[in-house]
N, C-alpha and C positions, 0 to 999 in steps of 0.2 A: 194475467193479469194478477191472479195472486199473485205472483213472485213479483210484481210490479210495485202493492199497494204495500204490498211489507218491506219490498225496497225503498218506498217511499214515505215507511213510518221513520226510516231510520234515518231517511230527510230531516223529517220534523224534526227526530228528537235532536240530532244535536242542533239545528237551526234554535230550540229553545233552551236548547245549554249556551246559546252562543249569546242568544237574545239576554240573554241576564249578566251579560258584561257590556254587550255593546246597543247602541242605539239601532229600531227594526229597520231603519231606511242605510244603516251599513249591513245588516245583516242582507239586507238584498242587494246589495251590490259583490258581497262575499260568496253570494250561490249563485250570483249569473258567471259571473267570471274566474269560482273555482273551477265550477265546470268547462266552462268552453274551452281549454284548452285539448282536453278530451275528447270534446267534439267536433274538433276542428281536424284531429286525428284521423275520426271517422266519416269526415267529409272529405278529408285525402285520400281517405283507403275504398269511398265509394267514385273519389273520380266525381264527383261533380261541382270542384272550386270554383271551371270556369260557367260555368250556372248559378254562380248566390249573385250577377247583380242585376239577374234576369227576374226580378219580382216584383209582385203587388206593391211597393210603394208605401201607398196609404192605407191598405189592411193593415200590414207590416208595424206600420207607426202606430197605428191603432193599438195591434196586438202589445207591442213595447207597451205604452202607457197605464194599461190596464195588466201586465203582470207585471208594475213597480207597484201600482193600488194592492192588485192581491196577495203581493205576496211581506209586501212593508204593513198592512194589518195584518193576515196570520203570524205574523215573527212580532208584532206587538201581543196578541192576544194572548200569543203563547206568553208572555211573561208570571202570566195571572192564570191565565186559566187551564187545569189539568191538556193533559190531550186525547182521553176520551172526550170530554166533555165540546173544546173543539173541533170532533171530527163532525159529534152527534147535530150541533147544529151549521160545517157546513157543506154537509150529506142536504139541507137544501139547492143544493145546484144543479142539482136536476128537475128537480120542479118547476124552480129557476128557466131553464133552459128552455123546456116545453111548454110556458109561458111564453119568451120572449119568440122563440120559434114561429110563432102565428101571427107576430109583429112584421120580426125581421124578415121573416124569409117565406113568407102565406104559406103554411104546412096548418093541414085541417088538425085539432082537437074540440073535441066530439063533450057532453056534459059532464061523461064520466070521469072525462082527465080534467078538467076544470075544476072541480071535486076533489079528483089527489092532490091535487095542489093546495087548495085550502087546508085538507086533510094537514098536508107536510108543513102547512105555517102554523099552524097548533101545534104542532108538533115540538116544532122551532120553540114557540110561546114555554109550554113546559120545561124543557130542558132549561130556555132562564128565568126558572120558576113561575110555580102559575098565580104566585099574588103581587108578579110585575116587579118587587124593587130588583131581580136581574138583569130585569129586559134593560132599565136604562141604563147599564154598565159600560163604561167607555169599550171595555176589553168584548163585549156580547156584539156589542155593534158593530165592535170592530170584525168580527168573524161576517156577521150578514154582511155587509160589505166587499170581505173579501170574498164572499163565496156568488156577490153579486156580481165583482169585474173577473172571475171565475165563468159564469153564464154567460156574460154578454161576450170574453174571447174564444168561448167554444163556439158561437154562432156565427162568429170573422171567422176561424177555423174553418169550416164548414165551408164556408164563402171562397177560404184563401187557398182551399184543398183543390178545389179546380183547376187552380191555375199554377199555384208552387206545390215543390215537393217537400216532403221530409225534412228531407236533407236541408232546405233554406231552411222550411218554419223553425228548426233545434237550432240552427247557427244564428238567424236576427234577430228573435225571440231572450238570447242570449245577449249576443249585443248590446241591444236596442234597452235593455233593462239598469247592465252595465253602466252605461253609459251615461242613461237619462238618470241614474237614479243617484253617478256616482258624484257631482253639480250639486243637490240637492244633500248629499252626506255628507261636502266636504267639511267643512263650518261647524259639527260637529262630533266629527272623526275619532276616534278613540285610538294609538295603539293595539298592533296587535299585540299579545300576550306569547311571550315562546310556549307555552304548556297548552295551547289552544291549536297547533298548527293539526296535533293529530285528527281534532274535530274540523279541519275545515280541508285536509284531506278526504275526512269520510262524508263532506257535504260534496265533496268536487265528485269522488265514486260513485253515489247513493245517487244525486242526482242526477247522471248522464247514465246509469246504469238502466234505474228506472223508467226516464224518459223511451229510451230503446223498449223497454220490455211493453210500457203502454201503446208504443208507436205500433207494436207488433201481434199485440193483444186484439187492436182492433183492426189490423190488417188483415188476420186470421180467422175471424168471426164477430158474428153481425150485433150490431153495436146494442141491441134489444139481448141479447144473451152475457155479453163481454157485461155489458155496462153496472149489472145487480152485486158480480161480484167484489167493487168496489167498496162496497158498505165490509169487508172484512177488516177492513180500518179499524173500526172498532177494537175490536176483541185486539191486534199490536196495540192498539192505544190503552185500553185496558191494562194489559201487560205490564207492561212498558213502565207506564205512574204505577202500578205496585213494585213495577223489578227497581226503580230507582229514583220514588220519591214517596212510596210510602202511601201510595195514592189512591182511593176506591170511589167511582162514578157512586150518588149516591142513586136513592132508587126513582127520583124522578128524571136526569137523567136516562137511568137508559127506559121509562116507558117514552119518556116524550122521543131517545134513539128509535125506539122498533115503531112510531109512530109514524117517525119519519121516512124510514126504510122499504116499512109496508110501504108507502103513501108511492116512493121510489120503483119498488120494485114491480108496481098495478101499472106502475107511466112506461116503464119498460116493456111490458107483458104486452099492452093495449099499443103504445107503438110495433109491436114487432105485428100485431093483425091488421094494423090497418097498413102494416106495410105488404106484407101479404096478399091482402083484398087487393089492392093499388097493383100489384104486379104481382101475376098470381103462376 
């Protein structure tokens, strides 16, 4: 998971660099189609192409639509927000997943978990500034929208994993995001610059390797143990912001991120306790 987070930080950096020159919807198309050839090679190596049409089409289409929203909103936010601040707000996703699991999956969430979810939301408000002036910013709301799409997609993935393989899920999410976003991006399409091809190559490789690493992480260990390591993204975000853009997060971002991370780690540990109680 630590490797996956580091690789995805590289991917997000390339997205931020590309978002400075291309519309957010076009960045979503580039992210989807750039990694697709590598995924196709991987699926062929695994001998899974003959199973690609035997999927839950309804949930696959839903995840494709959510993926477009998640990546486009995230790329839009990256245009004006530092990586560290974007990550800090996006960390609310685990709390949203826990809340949605009650509604969709009928999972049990106790009072302390609901309190942790509320605390996490308070942390988001702190990151977006206590006086509220930044909360109404389009970029800040875009990150929240991206995290919400991610949370709903994660719930859909839990259901989808009961019937579809990892190869099918990885293959179709890229196909559907790319094909769905391309018509939306076409009217404002900006020709690709020659100097951006190395960035596209980095986007392709990092997106593919990051997905493989995170899939492997969750297949090897319990989600409650693995998931908290995702918060190491904040360290990568701070380091990359400082190295490339000479910016550092202010104290409110640090305080808010600490609150969000604390609530997320508590939720993960609490979920582990419940799982052990139900399946001793």
